[in-house]
C-alpha positions in Angstrom: 35.3 -12.3 -91.1 32.0 -10.3 -91.0 33.6 -6.8 -90.3 36.2 -7.3 -93.1 33.4 -8.4 -95.5 31.2 -5.4 -94.6 34.1 -3.0 -94.7 35.2 -4.2 -98.2 31.5 -3.9 -99.3 31.4 -0.3 -98.1 34.5 0.6 -99.9 33.5 -1.1 -103.0 35.5 -0.5 -106.3 38.7 -2.5 -107.1 39.0 -3.6 -103.5 35.7 -5.3 -103.6 36.5 -6.9 -107.0 39.8 -8.2 -105.6 38.2 -9.6 -102.5 35.6 -11.6 -104.3 38.3 -12.7 -106.9 40.5 -14.1 -104.1 37.5 -15.8 -102.6 36.5 -17.4 -105.8 40.0 -18.6 -106.4 40.1 -20.2 -102.9 36.8 -21.8 -103.4 37.8 -23.2 -106.8 41.1 -24.6 -105.2 38.8 -26.1 -102.4 36.6 -27.6 -105.0 39.6 -29.3 -106.6 41.0 -30.5 -103.5 37.7 -32.2 -102.7 38.1 -34.2 -105.9 41.7 -35.0 -105.7 41.5 -36.1 -102.0 38.2 -37.9 -102.5 37.7 -41.2 -100.6 35.4 -42.3 -103.5 36.7 -43.0 -106.9 36.3 -40.3 -109.6 36.8 -41.3 -113.2 38.6 -39.1 -115.7 35.4 -38.2 -117.5 33.7 -37.4 -114.2 36.6 -35.3 -113.1 36.3 -33.1 -116.3 32.5 -32.7 -115.5 33.0 -31.8 -111.9 35.8 -29.3 -112.8 33.3 -27.6 -115.2 30.9 -27.4 -112.3 33.6 -26.0 -110.0 34.4 -23.2 -112.5 30.6 -22.3 -112.6 30.4 -22.5 -108.8 33.3 -20.2 -108.3 32.2 -17.9 -111.2 28.9 -17.2 -109.5 30.8 -16.3 -106.4 32.9 -13.8 -108.3 30.3 -12.2 -110.7 27.1 -12.1 -108.8 28.3 -9.9 -105.9 30.2 -7.6 -108.2 27.1 -7.1 -110.4 25.0 -6.2 -107.4 27.5 -3.9 -105.8 28.2 -1.8 -109.1 24.9 0.0 -108.5 26.2 3.2 -107.0 22.9 4.1 -105.3 21.9 0.9 -103.7 24.8 -1.6 -104.3 26.1 -1.5 -100.7 22.7 -1.8 -99.2 22.0 -4.8 -101.4 25.1 -6.5 -100.2 24.2 -5.7 -96.7 20.7 -7.2 -97.4 22.3 -10.4 -98.6 24.6 -10.7 -95.5 21.6 -10.1 -93.2 19.6 -12.7 -94.8 22.3 -15.4 -94.8 23.8 -14.6 -91.4 20.4 -14.1 -89.9 19.2 -17.5 -91.3 22.3 -19.3 -90.1 22.1 -18.0 -86.5 18.4 -18.4 -86.1 18.4 -21.9 -87.6 21.1 -23.0 -85.2 19.4 -21.7 -82.1 15.8 -22.7 -83.3 17.1 -26.2 -84.2 18.9 -26.8 -80.8 15.9 -25.5 -78.8 13.0 -27.2 -80.6 14.6 -30.1 -82.3 12.1 -32.4 -84.1 12.1 -34.1 -87.5 15.3 -33.9 -89.6 15.3 -31.8 -92.7 17.5 -34.2 -94.8 19.1 -36.7 -92.6 21.0 -38.5 -95.3 22.9 -35.3 -96.3 23.0 -33.2 -93.1 21.8 -35.1 -90.0 21.9 -32.0 -87.6 19.6 -29.9 -89.6 15.8 -30.0 -88.6 12.6 -28.6 -89.9 12.2 -26.4 -86.9 15.8 -25.0 -87.6 14.9 -24.4 -91.2 11.7 -22.5 -90.2 13.3 -20.5 -87.5 16.1 -19.7 -89.9 13.7 -18.4 -92.5 12.1 -16.2 -90.0 15.4 -14.9 -88.6 16.7 -14.2 -92.2 13.7 -12.2 -93.1 13.6 -10.2 -90.0 17.3 -9.4 -90.3 17.0 -8.3 -94.0 14.0 -6.1 -93.2 16.0 -4.3 -90.3 18.6 -3.5 -93.0 15.9 -2.2 -95.3 14.4 -0.1 -92.5 17.8 1.4 -91.5 18.4 2.3 -95.1 15.1 4.2 -95.3 13.5 1.9 -98.1 10.0 0.8 -98.2 9.1 -2.6 -97.0 6.9 -3.8 -99.6 5.2 -7.2 -99.5 7.2 -8.4 -102.4 10.4 -7.5 -100.7 9.3 -9.7 -97.7 8.7 -12.4 -100.1 12.1 -11.9 -101.8 13.9 -12.1 -98.4 12.0 -15.3 -97.7 13.1 -16.8 -101.0 16.7 -15.8 -100.4 16.7 -17.3 -97.0 15.4 -20.6 -98.5 18.1 -20.4 -101.3 20.7 -19.8 -98.5 19.6 -23.1 -96.7 19.6 -24.9 -99.9 23.2 -23.9 -100.7 24.2 -25.2 -97.4 22.5 -28.5 -98.1 24.0 -28.6 -101.7 27.6 -28.3 -100.3 26.8 -30.9 -97.6 25.7 -33.3 -100.4 28.8 -32.4 -102.3 31.1 -33.2 -99.4 29.4 -36.6 -99.0 29.8 -37.3 -102.6 33.6 -37.1 -102.1 33.7 -38.4 -98.6 34.9 -35.3 -97.0 34.0 -33.5 -93.7 35.0 -30.1 -94.7 36.0 -28.4 -97.9 39.5 -27.7 -96.6 41.2 -26.9 -93.3 41.8 -23.3 -94.3 40.0 -21.8 -91.4 41.0 -23.7 -88.1 37.9 -25.1 -86.4 35.6 -24.0 -89.2 36.6 -25.8 -92.4 37.1 -24.1 -95.6 35.9 -21.0 -97.3 33.3 -23.1 -99.3 31.9 -24.1 -95.9 31.4 -20.5 -94.9 30.1 -19.2 -98.2 27.8 -22.1 -99.4 24.6 -20.3 -98.4 25.7 -16.9 -99.5 26.6 -18.2 -102.9 23.2 -19.5 -103.8 21.4 -16.5 -102.2 23.5 -14.0 -104.2 22.8 -16.0 -107.3 19.0 -15.8 -106.6 19.3 -12.1 -105.7 21.1 -11.1 -108.9 18.7 -13.1 -111.0 15.8 -11.0 -109.5 17.7 -7.8 -110.0 18.8 -8.4 -113.5 15.3 -9.5 -114.6 13.7 -6.3 -113.1 16.3 -3.6 -113.8 19.1 -5.0 -115.9 22.9 -4.7 -115.1 22.8 -0.9 -114.3 20.2 -1.3 -111.7 20.3 -4.8 -110.4 20.5 -3.7 -106.7 17.4 -1.4 -107.3 15.7 -4.2 -109.0 16.2 -6.4 -106.0 15.2 -3.9 -103.2 12.7 -1.4 -104.6 9.3 -2.7 -105.2 
């Protein structure tokens, strides 16, 4: 899926909007499926609350990437920066965790994750992000390194959040949409929280018209 996501990000415009609209709709469907197929009882009132949360969750996935990408100068670089953080974190965490093992990060929610994996993932995410920045010809400022680290932590938090959600509803995966890999929520959990953190930084510094610049230029 990575080449498709990068290609759509490069094209931008309506194909990018369509891509993330479709992704958000699928994630909302998976969220609904988690509740309707839940092994645990969900009351009518709780169902309404969880549905509101689902709309917010899917809404972030739709709007945050679009806000960052709309910057004509740095929008594409900002999306690549995010991809690098999230994918670099996932890959490095997997290998560091398997190689080093050690104490569990949050055994009750995700028994396979370790502190060594989390630290290795953070390092991998930062390095991958800074490689993108270097190739793009931007300055690697100390604050940008810190931002990459925060986004890596946010990505791992999103992974844990979705794991906790699945445990809440007694499910192993969000859906069976991707054979052997669960659902789209399972693939985008870390990206969602990372892009939310990224767009908040960008908006606070440069507003809607320069959110990508606000994220990357320090």
